[in-house]
N, C-alpha and C positions, 0 to 999 in steps of 0.2 A: 184535045190539046189536055183536057181534064184528064183522060188515061194516061198520057204519056208523065205529066206533071206527078199522080198518083206512082207510076211506076218510078220516078226517081227519088219520091219521099220514101219509097220502100226500100230504094237503094240506100239511102242517107242513113234509114235504121240498121238497116245490115249491116253499114261499114262501122257505124258507131258500136253496135254488139260483137263486131270483131276485135275492134280496139280494147272493147272491154274484156273479152275472153284471153286476149294478148296480157293485158295488165294483171289478169288474174290467174296466170301459171303457177303450177305448184311450187309453192315457198313456204318458209316457214311466217307463221305469223307471230307478231312480238309488241307486247304492250309497254307502255313507257314503266310503268313500275316494275314489270318483269325484268326489263333491261338495266333497270336500277340495282336489282337483287342480283342480277348476273356478273354486273361491274363490282359489286359488294363481295362478291362470293369468289371471284376467279380472275378478274382483272390483275395486271402486274402491279399497278397504282395500289389496290388494295393489298398484294401480298408484300409489297414496299412497306405501307403502314403498318402491317403486324410484325414485319421483321424489327422496323424502328421501335415499335413497342417493346417487343421481346428484350432487345437489347438495353432500351433503358431500364427493364426489369432486372436484368443481371448486372447491371450497373449499381441499381440500389441495393441487389444482395450484397454485392461484394464492398460497397460502403457498410452496410450495416455488419458484415463479418469485421470491420478493422475495429470495432468498438466492442468485440466480445473478447473474451481472455483468449489466448494465443499460446500453444504449446508447441515449442520447439525444441529440436535435438539438433545441436550442431557439434562438429568435431574434425580430428584432422587422425585419419588411420588408415594407412601409415603414414609418418613423417623422420623417413629414413636418411641422415646424412651421412657421408663417407669422402673425408676431404682433408687437407692440410689447414690448420687455423693458427691465426696469429697468436699467441700467447707471452703476456710479459714476465719476465724471470724475476726474482727477487733482488739481483743487483741490477735492474732496469733494462737488461738486453730485450731483445726479441727473438724467440724461438718459434719454428713453424712445426707443431707437433701434429701427428697422424690422430682423428677421429674416427670413430665410426659408431654411430648411434642412432636410435630411432626415440623420438620424443612425442607419443601421441596422446590425445585427449578427447574427452567426449565431455557436452555440457548441456544439460537438461533445463531449460526455463521456461517459466509460465508467467506471461505479461499480461499487463491491463493498462489501456490507456486512460487517463482521466481527461476527458473533454473540457471541462470545466478549467483546469489549470494549464493544461498542455503538455503534462507530465506522464511519466511511466512508472507505475510499480511492477516489480518482478521479484519471483523466488526460484531460485536455482539449486541444482546440484553439479558437483563437475568431480571428475575423475581424470587424472592423468599420470600415464607410465613412461618412466624414461629406462631404457635399456642401452648398458654401455657395451658393446660387443668386443671393445678391446678389453678391458677389465672384467668382462664377463659377470656384471653384476646389473640388478634390477631394482629397482625405489619406484616408490607409488606417493602420490600427493593428491589431496582430494579437497572437496569441499563438502560433508556431509549435506548441510542445510544453509542456505542463505538467503535474506530477506532486504530489498533497497528501493532505492527509488531516484530516476533522474527528471530534475525538476528544472526547465528553463525560467530564469527570471528576467522581468521586464522585456520579454522576446514576443512576437509576433506568435499568436494562438490559432493557426489555421482551424483547427479541429473544433474550436468554440465555433467559428464560423461557418464550418460545413455543418454544423447541428442544424443552423439556422437555413442555409442555402440548399442543401441536398434535400431536404424534404419537397421544398417548393418544386427543383428541379424535377423531381419525380412525379407529384403531381402535375405540373405543365406537360411531361410528357404523356402521361395519362390522357389528359384531355386534348394533346396534340392528336393523340389516334381517333379519339372521335372525330374532331376536324378534319383529320386526312379521310375519313370514312365518308364524312358529309362531303367534303370536296369530290369524290370518286363520284359520289350521286349526282351532283352538280355536273362534272365532264360529262357522265352520261347522258343526262338530259340534253347538254347543248351538243353532243354528237348525235342522240336520237332526232332531234328537231331538223339539226343540219340534213339528215338523210329524209326525215319526213317532208321536209320542204321542197327537198330536191326530187323527192318522189311525186308529190301533188304538181311540181311544175312539169314532171315528165308526164304525167296524167293528163293534164290540162294541154301539153304540146301534143300528145297523141288525139286527144279529141279535137282539137282545133285543126290538126291537118286533116283529120277525117271529114270535119265538117267542112272545112275551106274547099277541100277535093269535091265534095258532093255537091256543096252549092256552085260550086263553077260549072260543075255538069248540067246542074238546073239551069244556070244561068244560060248555057250554051242554048238549051232549050227554048228559053225564053227569048232568046236574041232572034231564033229563025223564027219566031212567031212575032217578032216586033214588038216585045214587051219590055225590052231593056235595052240600053244603049251599049256602044261599042266602049264607051270612056269604062262603063260598071264592069264589062269584062275585063278589062285590065285591070283593074283594081282588084278583083276575084283573084285573077293570076297571080298578080303579086301576091296577094293575101297565103295563097298556097304555097309561095316561094319562101317567105316569112315564115310561114308555119314549119316547112321542112328544116330550115335553119334554126328555129327555135328547137326543134324536137333533137334534131344530132347535138346540141348545146346542153340540152336538159338530159340528154342521155348519158352523155360524158360527167356531167356534174353529181349526176346520180350513182354512177359506178364509183367515182371518189369517194362520196359520201359514204357509201356502203362500206368500202373498205376501211375507212378511218374509224366508224362504228364499231366493226368485227375487231380491229386491232385494239381499241380501247376494252370490249368486253374480253379481249381473249379467245374469242369464238374462232374455231377452227372448221366449223361446218361449211359443207360445199355449195349447200342452197342458199338462195337470197332471202333476205329478210324483209317481208313485207310489215310496215309498221301501221299500226291502228292510231287514228286520230283520238290522242286522248282527249277524255272529258273534263271538264273544269273540276277543279276539286271543291267541296262544300265551301261555302262562304263562313268565314270566321272573323270575328273582331280579334284586331292585336294591339293592345293598349301600349305605346312607346314607351311609356316609364317603365312599364314590367320587363319590356322586351330588353331596355336597357341595364335593369337591375340583372337579368338572367344572363346577359351578356359578361359582365361585371363579373358575376358569381361562378361563370362554367367555361369560359373561354381560357384557353392556354396563354393570350396575351396578357390578360389582366392579372395572371399568378406571374405572368414574365415582369411586368411594371413592378411587382414585390420584390423580384430577384436580383432585377438588374439596380434597383437602390440599394439593396444589401450589398451586392457584390462593389459597388462603388465605394461604399462604406467601409468595407473590408479592407478595399486597398490604401484607403486614407488611413485606417489603423494600420498597415502594413509599414506605412512610409513613416508614419511617428514611433512605431515601435522599434525599427532597425535604425533610427537616428542617433539614438544614446547608448548609455550603459547596457550591455547585454551581458549575461551571465548564464551558465549553465551549474546547478547544484548535482552532485552526483553522490548518495551516500548508500552505504550495504552494511549490514551487519549477520554474523553468521558464526560459522565452526569450522575448524580445518584441522588437517593432521597430514601425516606422513606416515611410511613404512614399509618393510621389505614384503607384504602382503595385499592385496586389495582391502581385506576386512580390516588393517590395523589403522586405517584411516577414522573408524568407528571406535576405535578404542582411546578413551579418554581425550576425546578433540580439544584443542585450544579455541580460544576466540579469538574471532577474526572481524576485523572493522576496516572501512575503507571511507575516506570522506575525501571530496575533490572539488574545488570551485574554478570553474573556467570562467573568464570573463575577457570581454574588450571594450575600452574606451576610446573613441575617435577625438583625437587632440586637435588634427586639424585637415580637414576636408574641403578647403576651399568653398564651403556654401553647397557641395553637394546635396546634404542632410537637408537644407532647408528649401531647396530648390526641388527636391523628391516631394516633400510635404506640400508645397505651394501647387505643384502640378497635380497631385492626388486630390487636393482640394476643389481646383479648377474643373477637374474630371467628374467629382461628384455633383458640383453646381451645373455643370453640363446637363450631366444624366438627370437630375431633377427636371431641368426644363425640358429637356425630350421626352421623359416620361409623361409631364403634364402635357407635352403636345400632342403626341400619341394618344394618350388618354380621351383628349378634346376630339379627335379625328375618329379614335373609334366610337365614342359614343354619337358622334354627328353621322357615321356610316350607319349605325343600327337606325336611327332616328328616320333616315331616308328611305331604309331600305322598310320599313314599317308603313313610311305614307305611299310608297311607290307598290305595295303589297295592296293597299285599299284600293288605288287608282286603278288597279289592274282587275282586280274583281269587277269593276263596274264597266269595263271596256270588253271582257270578255265577253260579256251579256250583249253589248251594244253589236258587237261585231259578229256575233252569231245570227242575229236577227238581218243585220245588214248582208251576211252572205245568203241567208235563205230567201231575202228577198229580191237579191241579185238573179239569183238562180232562176227563180219564178218569172221575173222580166225578159230573162233571156229565152225560156220557153215559149213566151207569149210572143217576142220578135220572131223568133224564128218561124213561129207558125205563121205569123202575118208576112213575112217575107214569100214563104213558099205559096201564099194565095196572092201575091205581087199586091199587098196593101202596105208594104214597108221597104224604103231605100237600102239601099248597099250600107250607106254612111250610118245610118240609124241602127243596122244589124250588127255593124262593126263596135259602134259604141256599146251596145249591149252584150256582146261579147268582151269586150276589153272591160266593162264595169264588172260582169261575172267574174273575170278570171281576177281581177284586183280585190273583189270581196273576200275570194276562197285566200288569197294568199294573206290577204289582211288577218284573216279569223287565224290561220294557221300560227302565222308572226305574232300576234297578241297571247295568243296559248303558250307559245316558246316562252313568251317574255313573263307571262303567268307564272309556268313551273320552273323557270329560272332564278325568278323573284324568290318564290317558294321555299325551294333548297337552298339559296342563298341565304333568307332569313335563318334556316334552321342551321348553318354553317356560323352565322354570325351570332347565334345565340345559344347554340346547343339545347336548343328546347324547343319541342314539337306543340305549338300553340294550336295544332287541330286537336289532339288527345290530352292538352293543357298538361303535359309533364314533362319531365328532364329527358334528354337522350340520353341513354345510357349503352 
């Protein structure tokens, strides 16, 4: 009898070794930190974040260029006309006379915006040529030099507000890029642990099936020796069937999780990824007030709070400015002349002055202006209230995450110890069952506790690393290295 039990025990160990060799088939080993770096370096999400950052950069460059001096050349060359035109005669009659001419012009202008006032100053040169093909004559007209200003009066100045909002928007985009990259790392961590949990479940299912099958065979031997009841045999047989179902389900879940992780990492290799169980990061204290302050200093949302308030104030200013007297003053001073040759315009040019005031005054708008102003005021109040609520939620989220991080650092060590104890207890229970010193029920309990402890340990590791990367995302601060994330 002892020889038979020993032989079956060796069979049990052989089955376990075979199961282990299958699980260790040639694959690519991957650690959590390596997966995070792969995601940051080659995933579609990381590339999208980089593209968004580049788009924001060129938008910022375009905005900056608007306030630099602009040199432009405008003209119409040629501008030919051949037709019959209506011409009023001295006696009041109308005559349709043939015309054939070319009236071309070139205008070289240097302009500069004035953001403080919303106006534009300019300097220009202009040359105009008129060719009369019927009379076979040519005349030139030109402005050798002129300076001027175009200044809106009592109008909404968008450029002044852009000077305040555009830098905020650019800084917001830079911080948003850092947040996007931290989100990529967080997503990679989620997919990593989804696959790791699936692989652990698969390994447990394989081990349990091999163990259940071997124990069932040993139980049959014991039944022949009268050491076990038929009810115990049926319970073990049911355990084999359940283990087979668990293995099929775990295999499918592992394949799905494998594909999801590869897709997120943009990993195109054919080999399967064998994930390593990550160790907990070093314990470090996180001060809630420091975390909240870093979040307010670094996060794009904190910058967006200021930008949203400025934009709401801008719209109120727009509504007020467009409700009353609006005018635009254009003034220019320079030199002008005409002649039969291009250089004639530079010979003793005459003074040239131009001044124009355009205005509009609403006389009756049936309350439209007042309604627009009231709407803008209400929107500003709503924005202030919304921003205040978002700020409170923002600070509460950071505080909650700091508290969770501290709790999980303790839970990891507790679950690691529980996993070790459960594994040792299962080993003892297994040996006692082989020696007929333990019931099937007690062995089943030991197996369940072993599996639950292993899963609980992996789950708390998942929660720890998710909290770790979430805290980095919320604060853009590395508390482990005690420095800002750049």
